[in-house]
C-alpha positions in Angstrom: 12.6 9.7 14.1 9.8 10.6 12.6 9.7 7.9 10.5 9.7 5.5 13.6 6.9 7.0 15.0 4.7 7.0 12.0 6.0 2.7 12.6 4.6 2.8 15.7 1.3 4.7 14.2 1.0 1.7 11.6 1.9 -1.0 14.5 -0.7 0.6 16.4 -3.6 0.1 13.6 -2.3 -3.6 13.1 -2.7 -4.6 16.6 -5.9 -2.8 16.8 -7.5 -4.3 13.8 -5.9 -7.6 14.3 -5.8 -9.0 17.9 -8.4 -6.9 19.4 -10.8 -7.1 16.8 -11.3 -3.1 16.4 -13.7 -1.4 13.9 -11.4 0.4 11.4 -12.7 3.9 11.8 -11.7 3.4 14.9 -8.3 2.4 14.9 -6.9 4.6 12.3 -8.9 8.1 14.9 -6.6 6.6 18.0 -3.6 6.0 15.4 -3.7 10.0 13.6 -4.0 11.0 17.6 -1.2 8.7 18.6 1.3 9.8 15.9 -0.1 13.6 16.6 0.9 13.2 19.7 4.1 11.5 20.1 4.9 14.1 17.0 4.8 16.5 19.7 1.6 18.4 18.5 -0.7 20.6 20.6 -4.1 18.7 21.9 -6.1 21.0 19.7 -3.9 21.0 16.8 -4.3 17.6 16.7 -8.4 17.1 17.1 -8.2 20.2 14.0 -5.5 18.0 12.1 -8.3 15.1 12.3 -11.3 17.3 11.8 -9.5 18.7 8.7 -8.7 15.8 7.8 -11.9 13.6 8.0 -13.2 17.2 6.1 -11.4 17.8 3.2 -11.0 13.6 1.9 -14.6 13.6 1.9 -15.7 16.6 -0.1 -16.4 16.0 -3.2 -15.9 12.2 -2.5 -19.0 12.1 -0.3 -21.2 12.6 -4.0 -19.1 10.3 -5.7 -20.2 7.1 -2.3 -23.3 8.6 -2.1 -24.5 8.5 -5.9 -22.8 5.8 -6.9 -24.0 3.7 -4.4 -27.6 4.9 -4.8 -27.3 4.4 -8.7 -26.0 0.6 -7.7 -29.3 -0.4 -5.5 -31.3 1.0 -8.2 -30.1 -0.9 -11.2 -30.4 -3.9 -9.2 -33.6 -3.4 -7.6 -34.8 -2.8 -10.6 -33.4 -6.0 -12.9 -30.9 -3.4 -14.9 -28.1 -6.1 -13.9 -29.5 -9.0 -14.3 -30.2 -7.5 -17.5 -27.2 -6.7 -18.6 -25.2 -9.9 -17.8 -28.2 -12.0 -19.2 -28.2 -9.9 -22.5 -23.9 -10.5 -22.8 -24.6 -14.0 -22.2 -27.2 -14.6 -24.8 -25.3 -12.4 -27.4 -22.1 -14.0 -26.7 -23.2 -17.5 -25.9 -22.4 -20.1 -23.7 -18.7 -21.1 -25.5 -17.9 -16.6 -23.8 -19.4 -17.2 -20.5 -16.3 -16.1 -19.2 -16.0 -12.9 -21.1 -19.4 -11.9 -20.3 -19.0 -12.7 -16.7 -15.5 -10.7 -17.0 -17.6 -7.7 -18.9 -20.5 -7.8 -16.8 -18.9 -7.4 -13.6 -16.5 -4.2 -15.2 -19.5 -2.1 -15.8 -21.1 -3.0 -12.6 -18.3 -3.3 -10.6 -17.2 0.4 -11.8 -20.1 1.9 -9.0 -20.3 -1.0 -6.2 -17.5 -2.1 -3.5 -16.7 -5.7 -4.1 -18.9 -7.6 -1.3 -22.1 -5.6 -3.2 -21.4 -6.5 -7.1 -20.2 -10.1 -5.7 -23.6 -10.6 -4.0 -25.1 -8.9 -6.4 -23.5 -11.4 -9.3 -23.5 -14.2 -7.4 -27.1 -15.3 -8.1 -26.3 -15.2 -12.0 -23.4 -17.2 -11.4 -25.7 -20.3 -9.7 -28.2 -19.9 -12.6 -25.7 -20.3 -15.2 -24.1 -23.4 -13.8 -27.1 -25.0 -12.9 -28.4 -24.7 -16.8 -25.2 -25.5 -18.3 -23.8 -28.0 -15.7 -20.5 -26.0 -16.1 -17.9 -26.4 -13.3 -18.6 -23.3 -10.3 -15.2 -21.6 -10.8 -15.0 -21.7 -14.2 -17.9 -18.9 -14.3 -17.4 -17.0 -11.1 -13.8 -16.5 -11.3 -14.1 -14.2 -14.4 -16.8 -11.8 -12.1 -14.6 -12.0 -9.1 -11.6 -10.9 -11.4 -14.2 -8.5 -13.0 -14.7 -6.7 -9.5 -11.1 -7.1 -8.4 -10.0 -5.0 -11.0 -12.5 -2.6 -10.8 -11.4 -1.9 -7.5 -7.8 -1.5 -8.7 -7.3 0.7 -11.6 -11.4 2.3 -12.6 -13.1 5.4 -10.4 -15.7 6.2 -10.1 -15.0 3.2 -7.8 -14.7 4.3 -4.1 -11.1 3.1 -3.6 -9.5 4.6 -6.9 -12.0 8.1 -6.0 -10.7 8.1 -2.7 -6.9 8.4 -3.2 -7.4 10.2 -6.1 -9.0 12.9 -4.3 -5.6 12.4 -1.5 -3.1 13.1 -4.3 -5.2 15.7 -5.6 -5.0 13.9 -9.1 -7.1 13.9 -12.1 -10.5 11.7 -11.9 -10.6 11.5 -16.0 -7.0 11.1 -15.8 -6.9 8.4 -13.2 -9.8 6.8 -15.4 -8.2 6.6 -18.2 -5.0 5.2 -17.9 -6.5 2.6 -15.4 -8.8 1.2 -18.8 -5.3 0.8 -20.5 -4.0 -1.2 -17.8 -7.3 -2.8 -16.4 -8.8 -4.4 -19.7 -6.1 -6.2 -20.4 -4.8 -7.3 -17.0 -8.0 -8.3 -16.2 -9.0 -10.3 -19.5 -5.3 -12.6 -19.3 -6.5 -13.4 -15.5 -9.6 -14.0 -16.0 -9.6 -16.4 -18.6 -6.3 -17.8 -17.7 -7.0 -18.9 -13.9 -9.7 -20.6 -14.5 -7.9 -22.9 -17.0 -4.4 -23.7 -14.2 -4.8 -26.9 -13.6 -5.0 -27.4 -9.9 -8.1 -24.8 -9.7 -9.1 -26.7 -13.2 -9.2 -30.3 -10.5 -11.8 -28.0 -8.8 -15.5 -28.5 -8.9 -17.4 -27.4 -6.0 -20.8 -27.4 -5.7 -23.5 -24.3 -4.8 -23.8 -24.5 -1.3 -27.4 -25.0 0.2 -28.7 -21.8 1.4 -27.4 -19.2 -0.4 -28.5 -19.2 -4.3 -31.9 -17.7 -3.3 -31.7 -14.1 -4.1 -34.3 -12.4 -6.6 -34.0 -13.7 -10.0 -36.1 -11.8 -12.4 -38.4 -12.4 -15.1 -37.8 -11.5 -18.4 -40.6 -9.4 -18.2 -39.8 -7.7 -14.9 -36.6 -6.1 -16.0 -36.0 -3.2 -18.2 -34.2 -3.5 -21.7 -30.9 -3.6 -22.0 -30.4 -0.4 -23.2 -31.8 1.5 -20.2 -29.9 -1.1 -18.4 -26.3 -0.4 -19.8 -27.1 3.3 -20.5 -27.4 3.9 -16.5 -24.1 2.2 -15.9 -22.2 3.2 -18.6 -23.5 7.4 -18.7 -21.0 8.6 -15.9 -17.5 6.5 -17.9 -18.3 8.0 -20.9 -19.0 11.4 -19.6 -15.5 11.3 -17.5 -13.8 10.3 -20.3 -14.4 12.6 -22.9 -12.9 15.2 -20.0 -10.4 13.0 -19.7 -10.2 13.5 -23.0 -10.6 17.3 -23.6 -8.0 17.6 -20.7 -5.2 15.7 -23.3 -6.2 17.5 -26.9 -7.4 20.5 -25.9 -6.0 23.9 -23.5 -6.9 24.6 -20.5 -9.3 28.0 -21.4 -11.6 26.0 -24.4 -15.3 26.3 -23.9 -16.3 23.0 -24.3 -13.4 21.7 -21.9 -14.8 23.8 -19.7 -18.5 22.6 -19.9 -16.5 19.1 -19.5 -14.8 20.4 -16.2 -18.2 20.4 -14.9 -20.7 18.0 -17.0 -17.3 15.2 -17.1 -16.8 15.3 -12.7 -17.3 12.4 -11.4 -20.1 13.3 -9.1 -21.8 15.1 -11.3 -21.4 12.3 -14.2 -23.1 10.5 -11.0 -25.4 11.9 -11.1 -26.4 12.8 -14.0 -27.3 8.8 -14.2 -28.8 8.3 -11.7 -31.4 11.3 -12.4 -31.6 9.3 -16.2 -32.4 6.6 -13.8 -35.0 7.7 -11.5 -37.2 7.4 -15.0 -35.6 4.8 -17.1 -35.3 2.6 -14.3 -38.5 3.8 -12.5 -41.6 4.7 -13.8 -40.7 3.7 -17.2 -40.9 0.1 -16.4 -43.9 0.7 -13.9 -41.9 0.9 -10.7 -43.1 4.0 -8.7 -40.8 7.1 -7.8 -41.9 5.9 -4.3 -40.0 2.0 -4.5 -37.3 4.0 -6.3 -36.7 6.5 -3.7 -36.7 3.2 -1.6 -33.5 2.0 -3.0 -31.7 4.7 -2.5 -32.8 4.8 1.3 -31.8 1.2 1.7 -28.2 1.9 -0.9 -27.0 4.4 1.5 -27.2 2.3 5.1 -24.0 0.0 4.2 -22.4 2.4 2.9 -22.5 4.8 6.8 -18.7 2.9 7.8 -17.1 2.6 4.3 -17.7 6.7 4.9 -16.6 6.6 8.3 -13.1 4.7 7.3 -12.3 6.0 3.9 -12.8 9.8 6.7 -10.8 8.3 9.2 -8.1 7.6 6.3 -7.7 11.1 5.5 -7.5 12.2 9.0 -4.3 10.3 9.4 -3.1 11.1 6.4 -3.6 15.5 7.1 -1.7 14.3 11.2 1.2 13.0 9.2 1.2 16.4 6.8 0.3 18.7 9.8 3.0 17.7 12.5 6.0 17.5 9.4 6.5 13.8 8.5 5.4 13.9 5.5 8.0 16.4 5.0 10.5 14.8 6.7 9.2 11.4 4.3 9.3 13.5 1.7 13.3 14.6 2.0 14.5 11.6 2.9 13.3 9.6 0.0 14.3 11.6 -2.6 17.5 10.1 -2.6 16.2 6.4 -2.3 17.7 4.8 -6.1 14.7 2.7 -5.8 11.1 3.4 -8.2 8.3 5.7 -6.4 5.9 3.5 -8.2 7.7 0.5 -7.2 8.1 1.7 -3.4 3.5 3.3 -3.2 3.0 -0.7 -4.3 4.8 -2.2 -2.1 3.7 -0.1 1.1 0.5 -0.6 0.4 1.1 -4.2 -0.2 2.4 -4.3 2.6 -0.3 -2.9 5.1 -3.1 -5.3 2.8 -1.5 -8.2 4.1 -1.3 -6.5 7.4 -4.6 -5.1 7.7 -6.8 -7.3 5.4 -9.4 -4.3 4.6 -8.0 -3.0 1.0 -10.4 0.3 2.0 -7.8 0.7 4.8 -4.8 -0.5 3.8 -5.3 2.4 0.7 -6.3 5.2 2.6 -3.1 4.4 5.3 -0.7 4.1 2.4 -2.1 7.0 0.9 -0.9 9.0 3.5 2.2 7.7 3.6 2.7 7.7 -0.1 2.0 11.4 -0.3 4.9 13.0 0.3 6.6 10.8 -1.5 4.3 10.8 -4.5 4.4 14.4 -4.3 8.8 14.6 -4.8 8.6 12.3 -7.8 7.6 13.9 -10.3 6.0 10.8 -11.5 2.4 11.3 -13.0 0.1 12.1 -9.8 -2.4 9.9 -11.6 -0.1 6.7 -11.8 0.7 7.4 -8.1 -2.7 6.7 -7.8 -2.6 3.3 -9.5 0.5 2.3 -7.8 -1.6 2.4 -4.7 -4.6 1.1 -5.9 -3.6 -1.9 -7.5 -0.6 -2.4 -4.2 -4.3 -2.4 -2.3 -5.7 -5.2 -4.1 -2.7 -8.5 -3.5 -2.2 -11.1 -1.8 -6.0 -10.9 -0.3 -6.2 -14.2 2.6 -7.4 -15.0 6.2 -8.1 -11.7 7.1 -9.6 -10.2 4.7 -13.4 -10.6 4.6 -14.2 -10.7 1.2 -11.7 -13.4 1.3 -14.3 -15.1 3.4 -17.4 -14.2 1.6 -16.4 -15.8 -1.7 -14.7 -19.1 -0.2 -18.3 -19.4 1.4 -20.6 -18.7 -1.9 -18.4 -21.1 -4.2 -18.5 -23.8 -1.5 -14.3 -24.0 -0.8 -11.5 -25.3 1.7 -10.1 -22.7 3.2 -7.0 -24.3 1.5 -8.6 -23.8 -1.9 -10.0 -20.8 -1.2 -6.2 -19.5 -0.2 -5.0 -21.2 -4.0 -7.7 -19.4 -6.2 -8.0 -16.3 -4.4 -4.8 -15.2 -2.6 -3.2 -16.2 -6.5 -5.6 -14.2 -8.4 -5.2 -11.0 -6.5 -1.5 -11.5 -6.3 -1.6 -11.8 -10.0 -3.7 -9.1 -10.2 -1.4 -6.6 -7.7 1.6 -7.3 -10.2 0.6 -7.1 -13.8 -0.6 -4.0 -12.2 2.4 -2.7 -11.0 4.0 -3.7 -14.7 1.2 -1.6 -16.3 1.8 1.5 -14.3 6.1 1.1 -14.9 5.1 0.8 -18.5 2.6 3.8 -18.7 5.1 5.9 -17.2 8.0 5.2 -19.9 5.3 6.9 -22.1 3.7 9.4 -19.8 6.9 10.3 -18.0 
């Protein structure tokens, strides 16, 4: 019966979001109430569970989301993002433009949601295409694949960070395992997909009116060192933490320091504070301009924060109502890898819901008891869920339509290109998690 109630709850989310077009935050909260009441929880108990779930989910994640959004916008408004992409392209040459775009996407996508980083990179793609006369998809696909890859595998990107919070997994170790998968998988898909015959035959033109975002002049942009430092500081600190967690005992003094400075919120805050100077007064921008970038960055994050918080509420209701214990007991004897099961749940929700954020947070609540009973590394279970949530992007995904319109594709061609690459990324990501589990387990 509890599993049937969960199925009804997920069905309610689908009905509210797809035919009724309700917002993901509202849908998740209503589903939480629905599941809690059907499970026999008292009204006050359901409310307390929802409130506790929202607060517990956002906890230090609110710092990651806030600092990450601010850092990304400060970089964009200062021209740092353009400097990184331009320098990589200049150094690698036109022949390696795809590698340059992929690396740029990795660097920028670490702290930004897909849509934000996409809008930031697309003017550079258009500029390169105009100058070199290259095929638009030849240049754009590696950048888009890179952004989808960071969404799947790399904290402090909000998706993996949110699931790591639900599973109480180490953010540093999740990043380390994620990099091991993301680098080869991302490079393979980014370099292979534009070369597939049915994609090579496509040659869309740059759409009118969509290439007008600001392009900085050489003098307006900060140095490459300043630009790359702001982006890489949190990654380096978190990676050092992951290494210390593997190599040093828990009572080691250096490890204790790194558990503070290498935590995602503190690492992002340090990078943000440094960016205030090196991407502010040092390049002629006033601190008031930098602060305006910070203020502007938070506004688009409001709904994303609410959706993630509502996902935490759904998870907490499943736990407090006893559904989580039931799922854990039921699945403990199943002859299927918990990694595959977690991936499938996330992928199915992604197909149905469209929004990767809603899918990943709903899946995290359902998968949590399975993960706890599995004996599998929690960090790998995080990656199983997040890689599943990127699969099968299609017409109910807002990112799909942004991709289609900016790259001037027909609906059929958008399905051929984006739906196939996101599915391949998710499947190869699952394979990577399964292989890592052999060594980590």
